C-alpha positions in Angstrom: 117.1 131.8 114.0 116.1 133.7 110.9 114.4 131.6 108.2 115.0 131.8 104.4 111.4 133.1 104.0 112.1 136.0 106.4 115.2 136.9 104.3 113.2 136.7 101.1 110.5 138.9 102.5 112.9 141.5 103.8 114.8 141.5 100.5 111.7 142.1 98.5 110.3 144.8 100.8 113.7 146.6 100.6 113.5 146.4 96.8 109.9 147.5 96.4 109.8 149.9 99.3 106.2 148.9 99.8 104.7 146.1 102.0 101.5 145.9 100.0 103.4 145.4 96.8 105.6 142.7 98.4 102.5 140.9 99.7 101.1 140.8 96.1 104.4 139.7 94.6 105.0 136.9 97.1 101.3 135.9 97.4 101.2 136.6 101.1 99.0 138.6 103.4 100.2 142.1 104.5 100.2 141.1 108.2 102.4 138.1 107.3 104.9 140.3 105.6 104.9 142.7 108.5 105.4 139.8 111.0 108.4 138.5 109.1 110.0 142.0 109.2 109.2 142.4 112.9 110.7 139.0 113.7 114.0 140.0 112.0 114.1 143.3 113.8 113.4 141.6 117.1 116.1 139.0 116.5 118.8 141.6 115.6 117.6 144.2 118.1 117.3 147.1 115.8 114.9 148.8 113.3 115.5 148.0 109.7 112.6 150.1 108.2 111.2 153.5 108.6 107.4 153.2 107.9 105.4 156.0 106.4 102.0 156.3 104.6 103.8 156.3 101.3 105.8 153.1 102.0 109.0 152.1 103.7 112.6 153.1 103.5 115.7 151.4 104.9 117.4 152.7 108.1 121.1 152.7 108.3 121.0 149.3 109.9 118.5 148.2 107.2 120.9 149.2 104.5 123.7 147.1 106.1 121.4 144.1 106.6 120.0 144.4 103.0 123.4 143.8 101.6 123.9 140.6 103.6 120.3 139.4 103.0 120.9 139.5 99.2 124.1 137.5 99.6 122.4 134.9 101.9 119.5 134.4 99.5 121.8 134.1 96.5 124.0 131.5 98.4 121.1 129.4 99.4 119.7 129.3 95.9 123.1 128.4 94.6 123.5 125.7 97.2 120.1 124.2 96.2 121.1 124.1 92.6 124.4 122.5 93.4 122.8 119.8 95.5 120.2 119.0 92.9 123.0 118.6 90.3 125.2 116.4 92.6 125.0 112.6 92.1 122.8 111.0 94.8 124.5 109.4 97.7 122.2 106.4 97.7 122.0 104.3 94.6 119.4 101.8 95.8 115.6 101.9 95.8 113.7 103.6 98.6 110.3 102.0 99.2 107.6 103.2 101.5 104.8 100.9 102.7 101.8 101.3 105.0 101.7 99.1 108.1 99.5 96.3 106.8 101.3 96.0 103.5 104.8 96.4 105.1 104.1 93.6 107.7 102.1 91.1 105.6 102.8 91.6 101.9 106.1 93.4 101.4 108.4 90.6 102.7 107.1 88.3 100.0 107.6 91.0 97.3 111.1 91.6 98.5 111.9 87.9 98.5 110.9 87.7 94.8 112.9 90.8 94.0 116.1 89.6 95.7 115.7 86.3 93.9 116.3 88.1 90.6 118.4 91.0 91.8 121.2 89.6 94.0 122.9 93.0 94.5 119.8 95.0 95.0 120.0 97.7 97.7 116.6 98.5 99.2 115.6 100.8 102.0 112.1 100.4 103.4 110.1 103.0 105.4 106.9 101.8 107.2 104.5 104.7 107.9 100.9 105.9 107.5 99.5 106.8 104.1 99.6 110.6 104.8 103.3 110.5 105.7 104.3 108.3 102.7 102.4 110.6 100.4 104.5 113.6 101.7 107.7 111.6 101.3 106.8 110.7 97.7 105.9 114.4 97.0 109.3 115.5 98.5 111.1 112.8 96.4 112.5 111.1 99.5 110.9 107.8 98.3 110.9 106.3 94.8 107.6 104.4 95.4 105.1 103.8 98.1 102.7 100.8 98.6 99.6 102.2 100.3 96.2 101.3 101.6 93.3 103.7 101.9 92.4 106.8 100.0 95.1 108.6 98.1 95.5 112.4 98.7 94.1 114.5 95.8 97.3 115.6 94.1 97.7 115.9 90.3 101.4 114.9 90.4 100.6 111.5 91.9 100.3 108.4 89.8 98.3 105.6 91.4 98.0 102.0 90.3 96.0 99.2 92.1 98.2 96.1 92.7 96.0 94.1 95.2 92.5 94.0 96.6 91.8 93.6 100.3 88.9 94.0 102.7 88.5 95.0 106.3 86.7 92.5 108.7 85.4 92.6 112.2 87.6 90.3 114.3 86.6 88.8 117.7 88.2 86.2 120.0 87.1 82.6 119.2 85.1 82.4 122.4 83.1 85.6 121.6 79.3 85.3 121.3 79.6 86.5 117.7 82.1 83.8 116.7 79.4 81.5 115.5 78.1 84.2 113.1 79.3 85.2 109.6 78.1 88.8 109.8 76.7 91.4 112.3 74.6 94.5 112.0 76.1 98.0 112.4 74.0 98.4 115.6 75.6 95.3 117.0 79.1 96.7 116.2 78.2 100.0 117.8 77.2 98.2 121.0 80.6 96.7 121.4 83.9 98.2 122.6 86.0 98.9 119.5 89.8 98.9 119.1 91.0 100.8 116.0 94.1 102.1 114.2 95.0 105.7 114.8 93.7 108.7 112.9 95.7 109.1 109.6 96.0 105.4 109.0 94.7 103.9 105.8 92.7 101.3 107.6 90.9 103.9 109.8 90.0 106.0 106.7 88.7 103.0 104.8 86.5 102.0 107.7 85.1 105.5 108.2 84.5 106.1 104.5 82.8 102.7 104.0 80.5 103.3 106.9 79.6 106.7 105.6 78.8 105.3 102.1 76.5 102.8 103.7 74.7 105.5 105.7 76.3 104.8 109.0 78.0 107.3 111.3 81.4 106.2 112.6 81.0 108.5 115.5 78.4 106.2 116.8 81.1 103.6 117.4 82.3 103.0 121.0 86.1 103.4 120.4 88.1 102.5 123.5 91.6 102.2 122.1 93.5 103.7 119.2 96.7 101.7 118.5 99.4 102.3 115.8 100.1 98.6 115.3 98.0 95.8 113.9 99.8 93.4 116.0 98.9 95.4 119.1 95.3 95.5 118.1 95.2 91.7 117.6 96.7 91.2 121.0 94.2 93.5 122.6 91.4 91.6 121.0 92.8 88.3 122.3 92.9 89.8 125.7 89.1 90.5 125.4 89.6 94.3 125.5 87.2 94.7 122.6 86.6 93.9 118.9 88.4 95.4 116.0 88.0 96.3 112.3 91.3 95.4 110.5 92.5 93.9 107.2 91.5 90.3 106.4 95.2 89.8 105.3 96.4 90.3 108.9 94.2 87.6 110.6 94.4 84.8 108.1 96.7 82.7 110.3 94.7 83.4 113.5 91.5 82.4 111.8 93.1 79.3 110.4 94.2 78.3 113.9 90.7 79.2 115.2 92.2 81.7 117.6 90.0 84.5 116.1 86.9 84.8 114.0 86.4 87.3 111.1 83.0 88.8 110.4 81.5 91.1 108.0 79.1 94.0 108.6 75.7 93.6 107.0 74.9 96.2 104.3 78.4 97.6 104.4 81.4 96.8 102.1 84.8 97.3 103.5 86.6 96.3 100.3 89.6 98.4 99.4 92.3 98.6 96.8 96.0 98.5 97.7 97.9 100.9 95.5 101.3 101.7 94.1 102.0 105.5 94.6 104.6 107.3 92.6 
């Protein structure tokens, strides 16, 4: 199926009569321009351009296709403008939250909000920081509550609303449970369970270790899980230890089911932020 970009490229090549000029106008490489044209010719089973050292000219099929290509591009542009001017279908608030915030903080925020706004309509999306940042950039979310580093983008506004830290968690019967802190070498000697790549928790851990002169690649990571609840359950089953948010293990530590430790000479403090 032809893409809008292929139609745009073909339309411009037909207009300029020169692939080099089109690549400059559209800020694309010449091979990319040629590939788009070849894809169209392959899809329609015909040759649209006659190529010479002086440039390109349209074949008879190319002339026919050029007329339709101009109309297609124009219609798509008009459709986009019409959609942008149309009133939104959803009149509520679309909020994104990373997993830790979504599971352990957001319910309390929503309770306070609904107390004052009885008719509020809220949609919540729980996802990794990277995904939520893209959703904010594409205007599919009004606001995102995120943990971990924020992508470097000048159009983002970031405000800190909470402070958290990561801790090493172990079962209550683990040899470390009587300690308040451990060394990095001790952490590296244990089997570690972590969140997946792309999660705010994982990034904070890796960056904090790097700032303290430690290499996260020295860690013995056995499992990568996309859920904090799954990580806690794996720790309870003695599958390893984990580095997760202190917010997420408050109840387990209070009930003495798990113990939270810090890593000596390494700060896992982090800001939780509002991203718009």
